[in-house]
Structure formats: structure tokens, C-alpha cells
C-alpha positions as CSV (number, residue, x, y, z in Angstrom):
1,M,13.1,3.0,-33.9
2,T,10.8,5.1,-31.5
3,T,11.7,3.7,-27.9
4,P,7.9,2.6,-26.6
5,A,6.5,4.9,-23.8
6,P,6.7,2.1,-20.9
7,V,10.4,1.8,-21.5
8,Q,11.1,5.7,-21.5
9,A,9.2,5.4,-18.1
10,W,10.9,2.6,-16.9
11,H,14.7,4.5,-17.8
12,E,13.4,7.5,-16.1
13,I,12.6,5.5,-13.0
14,A,15.8,3.3,-13.2
15,R,18.1,6.5,-13.8
16,T,16.5,8.7,-11.2
17,R,16.1,5.8,-8.6
18,D,13.1,7.4,-7.7
19,P,10.0,4.6,-7.2
20,A,7.1,7.1,-7.2
21,G,6.7,6.3,-10.9
22,L,6.0,2.8,-10.4
23,D,2.2,3.5,-9.4
24,A,1.6,4.8,-12.7
25,L,3.7,2.0,-14.7
26,L,2.6,-1.3,-13.0
27,A,-0.8,-2.6,-13.6
28,D,-2.4,-3.9,-10.8
29,D,-1.9,-7.7,-11.6
30,C,1.8,-7.1,-12.6
31,V,4.0,-10.3,-12.0
32,F,7.7,-10.0,-11.0
33,R,10.0,-12.9,-11.7
34,S,13.3,-12.6,-10.1
35,P,16.1,-14.9,-10.8
36,A,16.6,-15.7,-7.0
37,V,13.0,-16.5,-6.2
38,H,11.5,-19.7,-7.4
39,T,7.8,-18.3,-7.4
40,P,6.5,-15.6,-9.4
41,Q,5.7,-12.6,-7.2
42,E,1.9,-11.4,-8.0
43,G,0.8,-8.0,-7.8
44,K,1.5,-4.3,-8.0
45,A,2.5,-4.3,-4.0
46,L,5.3,-7.3,-4.3
47,T,6.5,-5.8,-7.7
48,T,7.1,-2.6,-6.5
49,A,8.8,-4.1,-3.3
50,Y,11.2,-5.9,-5.5
51,L,11.8,-3.1,-7.8
52,R,12.6,-0.7,-5.2
53,A,14.9,-2.8,-3.4
54,A,16.7,-3.2,-6.9
55,M,17.1,0.4,-7.3
56,V,19.0,0.7,-4.0
57,V,21.4,-2.5,-4.7
58,L,21.6,-2.3,-8.6
59,G,20.9,1.3,-9.1
60,P,24.3,2.8,-8.1
61,T,26.0,1.5,-11.1
62,L,23.3,0.3,-13.8
63,R,23.8,1.1,-16.8
64,Y,21.6,-0.3,-19.8
65,L,23.8,-1.7,-22.7
66,D,21.2,-2.2,-25.4
67,E,17.7,-3.0,-25.8
68,W,15.0,-4.7,-28.0
69,H,11.6,-3.9,-28.5
70,G,8.3,-5.9,-30.2
71,G,4.7,-5.3,-30.8
72,T,4.7,-1.8,-29.8
73,D,2.2,-0.6,-32.6
74,G,-0.1,0.9,-29.7
75,G,-1.3,-2.5,-28.7
76,D,0.5,-5.2,-26.2
77,G,4.3,-4.7,-26.2
78,S,7.4,-6.3,-25.1
79,A,10.9,-5.2,-24.6
80,V,14.6,-6.8,-23.2
81,L,16.9,-4.4,-21.9
82,E,20.2,-5.8,-21.6
83,F,22.3,-4.1,-18.3
84,E,25.3,-4.5,-16.6
85,C,26.4,-3.0,-13.0
86,E,28.5,-4.1,-9.9
87,V,27.3,-5.5,-6.7
88,D,29.7,-6.0,-3.7
89,G,32.8,-6.1,-5.9
90,K,30.9,-8.8,-8.3
91,T,30.1,-7.7,-12.2
92,V,26.4,-8.4,-12.8
93,H,25.4,-9.1,-16.4
94,G,21.6,-9.2,-17.1
95,V,18.3,-8.9,-18.8
96,D,15.2,-7.0,-17.7
97,M,12.3,-8.5,-19.8
98,M,9.3,-6.3,-19.6
99,R,5.5,-7.1,-21.2
100,W,2.7,-4.3,-20.9
101,S,-0.6,-3.9,-22.4
102,A,-2.6,-1.6,-24.5
103,D,-2.8,1.1,-21.7
104,G,0.7,1.1,-21.2
105,R,1.1,-0.3,-17.7
106,L,3.7,-3.1,-17.2
107,T,2.0,-6.7,-16.9
108,S,5.2,-8.5,-16.1
109,F,8.5,-7.9,-15.2
110,T,11.5,-10.8,-15.2
111,V,15.0,-10.4,-14.3
112,M,17.6,-12.5,-15.3
113,I,21.4,-12.2,-14.3
114,R,24.7,-14.1,-14.9
115,P,27.2,-15.0,-13.7
116,V,26.6,-17.3,-10.7
117,K,28.8,-15.3,-8.5
118,G,27.0,-12.1,-9.7
119,L,23.6,-13.8,-9.1
120,E,24.8,-14.7,-5.3
121,A,26.2,-11.1,-4.6
122,V,22.7,-9.7,-5.8
123,M,20.6,-12.3,-3.9
124,T,22.6,-11.5,-0.5
125,A,22.3,-7.9,-1.0
126,M,18.4,-8.1,-2.2
127,G,17.5,-10.4,0.6
128,A,19.0,-7.6,3.2
129,E,17.1,-4.7,1.5
130,L,13.7,-6.5,1.1
131,M,14.2,-7.2,5.2
132,K,14.3,-3.4,5.8
133,G,11.1,-2.6,3.9
């Protein structure tokens, strides 16, 4: 199975930890859903801020383990990417769930993380990183 272009673009951004590619990848009305924040974060600017912080917090040890794609025949599509990393000595296991429109821009990016100790470490580190920016 061929990896959809939006997933390829995300892998390159995550690999290089360079947020410059986010502008072309994210739709203006993209919604980010965090495991640490109750309400969806709406819009490209907020989604970019969260993903940029995640690159700093998760990026150094982030590795993708597997992925699943759906609806990728040139129209709307989706993917789930399973990952692991380490934050503050805690193992973090999670998934990134992405949806995109026919133009290949992400309309939704949702992150889920386990176990709770890993989530707590991510919440603390992300909070500190978001305060910088």
C-alpha cells in the first residue's frame, strides 16, 4: 500500500522536527485535539503551536511503529499512526489520528497517549513548551 501524500509530508516534518512544512500541510480550519486539553483547538495557528511544541517535547525520541490509512483514493482520507517516545524518563505510547480533505491538507489532528504516567509527563513538558512560544 502506498503511503498517502499527507502522511508522507507529516513523516518528513516529524523526522526533521522542522515545523516549516506545517503551513502547506494544515488546512486553515484544522482542528487539533490534545489528550491534555478538554476543548478542541481550532485553526491553523493553534494546531501549529501544539505540533511545534510536540516536536520539541516528543521529537527527540519519537519513533513510529505502525500506521493504517483509509479513504485515500484522491478524496478525503485518514490515517492512524502508532508511536512511542520517552519524556522525562517515562515511556509514552500513543497514536496520531489524522484526517485530510481532497486537497491533501490536514483538517483534523488528534493525539491519544497512554499510560497515565506518560501522559502526565507529556502534559508537564508541553505546558512548559507552550508557555515559551
